[in-house]
N, C-alpha and C positions, 0 to 999 in steps of 0.2 A: 538493576531491574531486569527481570527475566522476560523473554519474549511472551511468556504466558500472562504476563502482567499488562502487556499493552492493551488488551482489551478493556481495561479499567480505566484508561484515560477518556475523559468525557468528550463524546462525539466522534472519537476515532473508531472507524470500522475497517478492520484488517482486510487485506485480500483474501477471499476465501475460495478455496479450491473446491469444485463440485464433487460431490461424493458419488463415485463411480465404483460399482461392483465389478469384478472380473467377469468379463463377457464369456459365455460358454462357446461362442465361435468367434473366428476373426472377423466377421462381417457384421456383428451385432451392433446396432447403434448404441451410442451412449447418451445419457440424458444429462442436462446441466447446460449452463452457459458456455459458449466457445471461449477459447483462450483470448482471442482479440477483444471480445467485449469485456471480459474481466479485466484485461489490461487497462483499457480505455476508462473503465468504470473507476478502477483503482487510482488512476492519473487524475481523474476529475475530481475524485475525493480528496486526493493530496492537494490539488490546486485550491480547493475550497478551504482546507485546513491552513493553507498558507495566507490566503486572502484574510481569513478570519484574524489570524495572528497579525498581518500587516494593519489591518484596521484598527486593532487594539493598540498597537505600538504607536500609530498616529494619536489615538486618543490619550494614550499615556503621556506623549510628548506635549500634547496641547493643554494638558491639565484637566480634560474632561472625563477621565476614566476614575470612577470613585474607588475602585479596588485594583491596586496595582498587580495583586496576585493573579488577577484574571489574565493579564497580559503575560505574566511569567508562566502560567499554565499553558497558555495557547502557543507561546514560542517553544516551549519544550516539547510540546505535542507535535508542532510543525517540525521540530529537529527530529525526533524519533521516527515520524512518519517518513521523512525525506531519507534517513538513514536506512529504514526498512525498504523503500522503494529502490534505492541504489543497490542494496544487497540482493534483491530480488532480480534486478536487472544483471547484475554482474553474474548470477547463477544461470540465467537464461543465457547470455553470451557464452559463458563457459560450456553449458550443454550443446548449444549450437555448433560451437567450434569442435567439440568432441564428435558431434554426429558427422561434420563434414570431413573429419579424419577417417571415419569408417570406410572400409573397402567393401565395395559390392562385388558380390559374385561368387 
């Protein structure tokens, strides 16, 4: 499955970076959500996806889920969302580490 195909998974809303054009000066404000809010929003969505998969797992185990494929799809969606979140976290840590190695001066 390609990264471009993630959007087709029902209910999954990928973390979206704000669209920011190159500022004309160094002090020009940018529009869009700040990074911290985007991270918190993405984590809340991930938690919701995982909660949904957990609920369906309990229903499947108790025999009250009429279509087992609903759980299979939710579990796969939760797995993909978790992998994507971990990959973004790893890249952020890598970028932070690289920034900390930069010499000022």
